[in-house]
C-alpha distance (Angstrom), angle and dihedral (degrees) to the residues before:
residue distance angle dihedral
M1 . . .
P2 3.82 . .
W3 3.84 93.9 .
A4 3.83 89.9 56.2
Q5 3.84 94.3 49.6
G6 3.70 123.6 88.5
S7 3.76 88.6 -138.0
G8 3.77 92.5 50.3
Q9 3.83 91.6 -130.0
W10 3.83 134.9 109.5
A11 3.87 113.5 -86.4
W12 3.77 100.1 -155.5
N13 3.80 89.7 147.3
N14 3.77 92.2 53.1
Y15 3.84 98.5 50.7
F16 3.79 93.3 120.1
D17 3.87 91.2 50.6
A18 3.86 86.5 51.7
L19 3.90 89.0 51.5
F20 3.76 90.8 47.4
T21 3.84 93.0 49.6
A22 3.89 91.8 46.9
T23 3.76 91.7 50.5
S24 3.78 90.9 46.6
A25 3.79 90.5 51.7
T26 3.85 95.1 43.6
C27 3.76 91.2 49.5
V28 3.86 90.2 43.8
T29 3.76 90.7 -123.8
G30 3.74 108.6 131.2
L31 3.81 100.2 -148.4
S32 3.84 111.8 144.7
V33 3.77 135.7 -162.8
Y34 3.74 93.4 -165.0
H35 3.88 117.3 103.0
S36 3.79 94.2 -156.6
G37 3.81 96.2 42.3
I38 3.84 133.9 -119.3
K39 3.82 91.7 -66.3
D40 3.84 94.7 70.9
E41 3.78 99.3 27.2
L42 3.80 99.6 53.8
S43 3.83 130.2 50.1
I44 3.75 120.7 -134.0
G45 3.86 87.0 -93.1
G46 3.84 90.3 54.2
Q47 3.75 91.0 46.9
I48 3.86 90.9 52.6
V49 3.82 89.8 51.8
L50 3.76 90.7 48.3
L51 3.77 91.6 48.9
A52 3.85 92.2 50.8
M53 3.82 90.0 52.4
I54 3.79 90.9 50.5
Q55 3.84 90.2 49.8
I56 3.86 92.9 48.7
G57 3.84 90.7 43.3
G58 3.76 93.6 49.6
L59 3.81 95.0 49.4
G60 3.82 94.0 36.0
F61 3.74 125.4 -114.0
I62 3.76 93.2 -107.4
T63 3.78 91.0 52.1
V64 3.74 92.8 53.4
L65 3.79 92.9 42.1
A66 3.82 90.6 49.1
F67 3.86 90.3 49.8
F68 3.83 93.6 55.4
I69 3.84 90.8 44.0
T70 3.81 90.7 55.1
L71 3.79 91.6 48.4
F72 3.87 90.9 63.0
K73 3.83 97.9 29.8
S74 3.67 117.6 58.8
K75 3.76 97.9 -172.8
L76 3.85 128.1 37.3
Q77 3.76 126.9 -162.4
F78 3.78 118.6 -115.7
K79 3.86 94.2 -104.4
D80 3.82 89.1 51.8
R81 3.81 90.6 50.9
Y82 3.72 90.7 46.1
F83 3.82 91.8 50.8
L84 3.79 91.6 50.4
S85 3.88 92.3 46.6
Q86 3.75 90.3 54.9
A87 3.81 92.6 45.1
V88 3.78 94.3 53.6
N89 3.91 95.8 34.1
S90 3.77 93.3 -115.1
T91 3.79 117.2 156.4
N92 3.91 92.9 -160.5
V93 3.80 108.8 77.1
G94 3.75 93.9 179.6
D95 3.86 94.6 52.7
V96 3.85 97.2 39.1
V97 3.83 94.6 108.1
R98 3.80 93.2 55.4
F99 3.81 89.6 44.3
V100 3.80 92.2 54.5
R101 3.87 90.8 49.8
K102 3.79 88.9 48.7
I103 3.82 91.1 54.9
I104 3.82 91.0 51.5
V105 3.87 94.5 44.8
I106 3.84 93.4 47.1
S107 3.85 92.0 46.6
F108 3.77 95.1 50.4
S109 3.86 93.2 40.0
I110 3.85 91.0 53.4
E111 3.85 91.6 44.7
L112 3.80 92.0 47.8
V113 3.88 93.5 50.0
G114 3.79 90.4 41.0
T115 3.84 92.6 54.9
L116 3.84 90.7 51.5
V117 3.89 92.4 46.4
G118 3.80 91.1 49.8
L119 3.76 96.0 49.8
P120 3.87 97.3 86.6
V121 3.83 87.7 62.9
F122 3.79 97.6 47.3
I123 3.86 92.5 42.9
T124 3.84 85.1 55.9
M125 3.82 89.0 49.1
F126 3.80 94.2 46.8
P127 3.84 103.9 28.4
N128 3.82 93.6 164.4
N129 3.78 99.4 40.0
L130 3.78 114.4 58.9
G131 3.83 91.9 172.7
M132 3.81 92.5 57.0
A133 3.82 90.4 45.4
I134 3.87 92.4 53.5
W135 3.91 91.7 44.8
N136 3.83 92.8 50.3
S137 3.86 89.9 47.9
I138 3.76 92.3 50.6
F139 3.82 92.4 45.1
T140 3.83 94.8 46.2
C141 3.87 92.8 44.8
I142 3.83 95.4 51.5
S143 3.73 93.2 42.4
A144 3.80 93.8 49.2
F145 3.74 94.3 45.6
N146 3.82 92.8 47.3
N147 3.80 88.2 48.8
A148 3.87 89.9 -123.8
G149 3.81 100.9 133.2
F150 3.84 96.4 -148.6
D151 3.76 116.7 134.8
I152 3.75 135.5 174.4
L153 3.91 95.6 -142.5
G154 3.87 97.0 98.2
N155 3.70 132.7 -84.8
T156 3.82 99.1 -55.2
S157 3.79 98.3 67.7
L158 3.81 110.3 -150.5
I159 3.80 95.7 -23.9
H160 3.77 111.4 134.4
E161 3.76 102.7 -124.5
A162 3.82 130.2 152.7
G163 3.81 113.2 -102.1
T164 3.81 95.5 26.6
L165 3.76 129.7 103.9
V166 3.80 92.1 -111.2
G167 3.84 91.3 44.6
S168 3.83 87.8 58.2
L169 3.80 93.7 60.6
P170 3.78 121.0 99.0
N171 3.82 117.2 -111.5
W172 3.77 94.8 -99.8
A173 3.79 90.9 54.1
N174 3.82 93.7 49.8
I175 3.82 91.1 51.7
Y176 3.83 90.2 45.8
L177 3.84 92.0 49.2
D178 3.88 91.9 49.3
I179 3.70 95.3 49.4
Y180 3.78 93.0 43.4
V181 3.90 92.2 52.4
M182 3.86 90.8 44.8
I183 3.90 92.4 55.8
L184 3.87 91.9 47.7
I185 3.81 90.8 49.5
V186 3.71 92.7 51.6
A187 3.81 94.9 44.1
G188 3.88 91.1 51.9
G189 3.73 96.5 44.6
I190 3.76 98.2 44.7
S191 3.82 98.7 77.3
F192 3.76 131.6 -97.3
L193 3.86 89.3 -116.1
V194 3.80 88.4 60.8
L195 3.76 93.5 47.5
T196 3.81 90.9 51.7
D197 3.74 90.4 51.8
I198 3.80 92.3 47.9
F199 3.82 95.3 45.6
S200 3.84 92.0 44.0
F201 3.75 91.5 93.1
K202 3.80 90.5 -174.2
K203 3.77 89.7 74.8
R204 3.85 124.2 74.7
P205 3.84 117.4 -140.5
E206 3.84 90.6 -103.3
Q207 3.83 87.7 57.5
W208 3.72 96.0 55.2
R209 3.86 119.7 111.9
A210 3.80 117.8 -86.7
F211 3.84 85.1 -120.1
T212 3.83 90.1 59.7
K213 3.87 92.1 49.1
I214 3.80 91.4 48.4
V215 3.81 93.2 49.9
L216 3.76 94.3 46.7
L217 3.78 93.1 47.5
T218 3.79 95.5 45.5
T219 3.87 93.6 43.7
S220 3.79 92.0 49.1
F221 3.81 90.7 48.3
L222 3.81 93.3 50.4
I223 3.78 93.3 47.5
V224 3.79 93.3 50.0
I225 3.87 94.8 43.2
G226 3.77 89.6 48.2
F227 3.76 93.9 48.6
V228 3.83 91.7 49.4
W229 3.87 90.7 49.4
F230 3.86 95.2 51.0
L231 3.74 91.9 39.9
G232 3.75 92.0 54.2
F233 3.81 100.4 39.6
E234 3.87 103.5 29.4
C235 3.85 107.9 31.0
F236 3.86 97.4 64.1
K237 3.73 106.5 42.1
G238 3.83 102.5 100.5
S239 3.76 133.1 -105.1
E240 3.87 96.4 -0.8
S241 3.79 95.4 47.7
M242 3.75 125.1 139.8
T243 3.76 122.9 -119.4
P244 3.78 119.0 -125.1
L245 3.92 87.5 -107.1
D246 3.82 87.4 51.8
A247 3.87 89.7 51.1
I248 3.79 95.7 53.5
F249 3.86 89.5 42.4
Q250 3.71 91.4 52.7
S251 3.80 90.4 49.5
I252 3.81 91.6 52.7
T253 3.77 100.7 39.5
C254 3.80 92.5 51.2
R255 3.79 86.5 67.4
T256 3.80 90.1 82.6
A257 3.90 102.1 -67.4
G258 3.76 105.3 108.4
F259 3.84 99.9 -156.8
S260 3.82 112.3 124.4
T261 3.82 135.9 -163.8
Y262 3.77 90.6 -178.5
N263 3.83 132.9 56.0
Q264 3.80 106.1 -107.6
N265 3.79 91.0 -149.9
N266 3.81 88.9 66.0
L267 3.82 92.0 60.6
S268 3.77 118.1 108.6
I269 3.76 117.0 -115.0
G270 3.79 90.8 -106.3
S271 3.81 92.3 53.4
K272 3.81 91.6 46.4
I273 3.78 88.9 55.2
F274 3.82 92.4 44.9
S275 3.80 87.6 50.4
C276 3.78 88.3 53.3
V277 3.80 88.8 54.0
L278 3.84 90.2 53.9
M279 3.83 93.4 45.2
F280 3.85 89.5 50.3
I281 3.75 92.4 52.9
G282 3.88 93.2 45.7
G283 3.76 125.3 167.1
S284 3.81 134.8 -47.0
P285 3.84 134.5 -63.6
L286 3.84 117.7 -88.3
G287 3.83 92.8 23.3
T288 3.75 134.7 99.0
A289 3.84 94.6 -93.8
G290 3.78 132.0 97.2
G291 3.79 134.8 -150.6
I292 3.78 127.8 87.0
K293 3.84 86.6 -59.0
T294 3.77 134.1 -121.1
T295 3.74 96.1 -93.1
T296 3.94 89.6 58.1
L297 3.82 89.2 54.3
F298 3.79 92.5 45.7
M299 3.89 92.6 50.7
I300 3.86 93.8 47.3
I301 3.80 92.3 49.8
L302 3.79 93.1 43.3
A303 3.78 91.1 50.1
I304 3.80 92.3 50.6
F305 3.79 93.7 48.5
S306 3.82 91.6 44.8
Y307 3.76 91.0 51.3
L308 3.79 92.7 50.1
R309 3.78 91.4 49.0
G310 3.82 91.4 45.3
K311 3.86 92.8 -123.5
N312 3.76 137.3 125.4
V313 3.84 117.0 -87.1
S314 3.78 100.1 -100.1
A315 3.76 140.2 141.2
F316 3.84 137.0 163.2
K317 3.77 91.0 19.0
R318 3.85 92.6 -57.8
T319 3.81 132.9 106.6
Y320 3.72 120.0 -141.5
S321 3.78 125.9 -142.9
T322 3.80 128.1 -117.6
K323 3.80 88.5 -118.2
M324 3.77 89.6 63.1
I325 3.79 91.7 50.4
V326 3.76 92.9 49.3
K327 3.79 91.3 48.1
A328 3.77 91.5 51.2
M329 3.83 92.0 47.5
S330 3.81 91.9 47.2
L331 3.78 91.8 48.0
F332 3.79 92.0 51.1
F333 3.90 94.5 49.6
I334 3.80 94.8 41.9
A335 3.78 89.9 51.8
I336 3.82 97.0 45.0
L337 3.87 89.8 46.5
T338 3.78 91.8 49.6
V339 3.88 91.8 50.2
I340 3.86 93.7 46.3
I341 3.87 92.9 50.4
C342 3.81 92.2 48.2
F343 3.78 91.1 47.0
I344 3.85 90.1 53.6
I345 3.80 92.3 47.2
I346 3.83 94.9 48.8
S347 3.87 90.7 44.6
T348 3.82 88.9 53.2
L349 3.82 93.2 46.4
E350 3.84 91.9 49.3
Q351 3.75 100.7 37.7
S352 3.89 89.6 113.6
Q353 3.80 92.0 60.5
N354 3.81 95.4 58.2
I355 3.89 92.1 -134.5
P356 3.80 110.5 172.9
S357 3.84 110.3 -102.7
E358 3.85 91.7 -129.1
N359 3.82 89.5 58.8
I360 3.79 92.1 51.7
L361 3.78 90.3 45.3
F362 3.84 88.5 51.0
E363 3.79 95.1 52.1
V364 3.85 90.9 46.5
F365 3.78 92.3 53.3
S366 3.83 89.9 43.4
A367 3.82 91.1 53.9
F368 3.77 94.5 45.0
G369 3.87 93.0 47.3
T370 3.83 90.2 44.1
V371 3.74 87.0 -125.3
G372 3.80 106.8 133.8
L373 3.77 98.6 -150.5
S374 3.80 108.3 140.1
T375 3.80 142.8 -175.3
G376 3.87 87.2 -146.9
I377 3.79 100.2 -103.9
N378 3.77 98.7 115.2
P379 3.89 99.3 88.5
D380 3.84 88.6 56.8
L381 3.82 98.6 47.3
S382 3.82 120.6 107.9
V383 3.79 123.1 -106.4
G384 3.78 89.6 -103.0
S385 3.81 93.2 56.5
K386 3.73 91.6 45.0
S387 3.87 87.8 52.9
I388 3.76 90.2 55.4
L389 3.73 91.8 50.4
I390 3.76 89.2 49.8
F391 3.81 89.4 53.2
L392 3.80 90.0 49.8
M393 3.71 93.6 49.9
F394 3.89 90.0 54.2
A395 3.74 92.3 44.5
G396 3.79 93.3 47.5
R397 3.81 95.2 48.2
L398 3.87 96.0 44.7
G399 3.84 90.6 40.5
P400 3.87 119.6 -114.9
M401 3.77 93.9 -100.0
T402 3.87 92.5 51.5
F403 3.77 91.0 42.3
F404 3.80 95.2 53.6
Q405 3.80 92.5 39.8
V406 3.79 86.0 72.4
F407 3.81 87.3 68.3
Q408 3.74 98.0 36.0
I409 3.84 113.4 52.5
N410 3.88 93.2 -177.5
M411 3.81 94.1 61.7
N412 3.83 113.1 118.6
K413 3.78 91.4 11.0
E414 3.72 123.8 121.9
G415 3.82 118.7 -117.4
S416 3.88 113.7 -99.5
A417 3.83 97.0 -155.8
H418 3.82 116.6 128.3
Y419 3.74 92.8 -142.7
K420 3.76 139.6 61.7
Y421 3.81 131.3 -146.4
V422 3.79 122.2 -128.4
E423 3.82 111.5 -90.8
E424 3.85 113.4 -117.8
D425 3.82 133.2 175.3
F426 3.80 124.8 -148.9
L427 3.81 134.5 -175.7
I428 3.79 117.9 -74.3
G429 3.80 126.5 -176.2
């Protein structure tokens, strides 16, 4: 629509780019096909629509719908509560309405506080335009908390380059902005269940759910190991080195955020592949992040170590079922197979452009993990390749198991046969 375009004109020839951007926003990915960035391509009206899609995509359409239903309907039947509990991954059917309301209240509260906290930086950036400073603070806060990765600061994200809005900031403001965005990214990707445990001050840490402890442990481990990797391999390589702040930002943003303080093209091949691993893992369930999730990684590693030690699969004084292990393994292999197939298809479609394979791999993992980090090749990809990335963004946001369950109604259902075959073992490995 003309009112959404920065040029104020119809963009019939760019309808697919509009579809790609809408998908990227709804799936809170942040991948863009615009060379000049969102700031110049979309008007204020277009930016507002994009931000609304990010907000709905981050919370989840069902969560938003359920919230409005409960506003006008005081009592829900059991079947309605059960449907909502399945939609928002809540195990408590009776308390699902209050849980949905908690999600909305926590989200809007963090975004309101985040907007106010971010104002000093944006007032420094736009000293003569308070309205623009407030709008940039709102947009950046919502985008960061929902792990979307979109910004309206130009086409260089948060990279400190001369001639850019971020490059014009004093050193204190750059550090402030980076830390501010990192906190919002972690808060959004850590899971609403974890946030409710943390902000439920009646509970001591030892009384938190096992889920909360697993998420916090795995998230902390991934942030630290990522920081150590980038510090060791990217901070001491000469003129294009990362700073230690860039290293920890890269470790956090790879977990499905999409903001960047460092040009991804300057990463070594090893660091690009390691970034792909972090993007593949992603954030935590019932949060705004994508990927296979931290809990899946934890369950796979725990199952392997338990098998090697000859013990039951248990942690935090809880034992976990074989069904959970099989689900985690299935999710991992479906996800990695999906990514590999899409990588092969895009590589075949773009072989005439001589794009480095590691850059295509990077974009594929970024789309699947709903991350949004990019080496800048998306605007030049063919319609076929962009279609594959759209598919990956949908699959990554919904989750591979949920996505394929649409086509397989028997998934996650117990068998109804009245007989059982004889169990037999055979050689493996």
